[in-house]
C-alpha positions as CSV (number, residue, x, y, z in Angstrom):
1,M,-53.6,23.2,-0.5
2,S,-53.0,26.3,-2.5
3,E,-49.6,26.7,-0.8
4,L,-48.8,23.0,-1.5
5,T,-49.5,23.5,-5.2
6,S,-47.3,26.5,-5.3
7,Q,-44.5,24.5,-3.7
8,M,-45.1,21.7,-6.2
9,V,-44.6,24.2,-9.1
10,A,-41.3,25.3,-7.5
11,A,-40.2,21.7,-7.0
12,A,-41.0,20.9,-10.6
13,N,-39.2,24.0,-11.8
14,A,-36.1,22.9,-9.9
15,S,-36.5,19.3,-11.2
16,D,-36.7,18.2,-7.6
17,W,-38.8,15.1,-8.3
18,E,-38.4,13.5,-4.9
19,H,-39.7,16.7,-3.1
20,L,-42.5,16.9,-5.7
21,Q,-43.5,13.4,-4.8
22,E,-43.5,14.2,-1.1
23,L,-45.7,17.3,-1.8
24,E,-48.0,15.2,-3.9
25,Q,-48.5,12.8,-1.0
26,R,-49.2,15.6,1.4
27,M,-51.7,17.0,-1.2
28,N,-53.5,13.6,-1.4
29,A,-53.8,13.6,2.4
30,H,-55.4,17.0,2.4
31,V,-57.8,15.9,-0.4
32,A,-58.8,12.9,1.6
33,V,-59.6,15.0,4.7
34,L,-61.6,17.5,2.5
35,K,-63.6,14.7,1.0
36,V,-64.6,13.4,4.4
37,N,-65.6,16.9,5.6
38,E,-67.0,18.3,2.4
39,G,-70.7,18.2,3.3
40,M,-70.2,19.7,6.8
41,V,-69.2,23.2,5.7
42,R,-71.3,25.7,3.8
43,L,-69.5,28.7,2.3
44,E,-71.3,31.8,1.2
45,G,-70.3,35.2,-0.1
46,E,-66.7,36.2,0.2
47,E,-65.7,32.7,1.5
48,R,-67.2,31.1,-1.5
49,A,-65.5,33.5,-3.9
50,R,-62.2,32.9,-2.1
51,K,-62.6,29.2,-2.5
52,A,-63.3,29.6,-6.2
53,T,-60.2,31.8,-6.6
54,L,-58.0,29.3,-4.7
55,I,-59.4,26.4,-6.8
56,K,-58.5,28.3,-10.0
57,Q,-55.0,29.0,-8.7
58,M,-54.5,25.3,-7.8
59,L,-55.7,24.2,-11.3
60,D,-53.3,26.7,-12.9
61,D,-50.5,25.4,-10.7
62,D,-51.4,21.8,-11.6
63,R,-51.2,22.7,-15.3
64,K,-47.8,24.3,-14.7
65,V,-46.6,21.1,-12.9
66,R,-47.9,18.9,-15.7
67,D,-46.2,21.1,-18.3
68,L,-42.9,20.8,-16.5
69,I,-43.2,17.1,-15.8
70,T,-44.2,16.0,-19.4
71,P,-40.7,16.5,-21.0
72,W,-39.1,14.7,-18.0
73,M,-41.5,11.8,-18.3
74,A,-40.9,11.5,-22.0
75,Q,-37.1,11.5,-21.4
76,L,-37.6,8.8,-18.7
77,S,-39.7,6.8,-21.0
78,R,-37.1,7.0,-23.7
79,L,-34.4,5.9,-21.2
80,I,-36.5,2.9,-20.1
81,N,-37.3,1.9,-23.6
82,S,-33.6,2.2,-24.6
83,T,-32.6,0.1,-21.6
84,G,-35.2,-2.5,-22.5
85,T,-34.0,-2.6,-26.1
86,E,-30.4,-2.9,-24.9
87,R,-31.3,-5.8,-22.7
88,R,-33.1,-7.6,-25.5
89,L,-30.1,-7.2,-27.8
90,V,-27.8,-8.5,-25.1
91,N,-30.1,-11.5,-24.6
92,A,-30.3,-12.1,-28.3
93,Y,-26.7,-11.6,-29.3
94,G,-24.8,-11.9,-26.0
95,G,-22.5,-9.4,-24.3
96,V,-19.7,-7.5,-26.0
């Protein structure tokens, strides 16, 4: 999962939204498997510390992806709203 989150950051940095979506779907599949098997594995010592380190890295990667996605989502929202406004104007006043 840590490798997937790193790839997600790279995809977001490259504005490769389709690849980012694919990676997110793969991540969701991993999460589903982990949820099923969560109670079956007990980690101690170094394994537990490694898990904590990986979780922190994944959370950091998630924040980076969100920071990169937010401006794109705002631009997409403006575009959608602009298109909706244009459509309402055409419906109200007819085509040019």
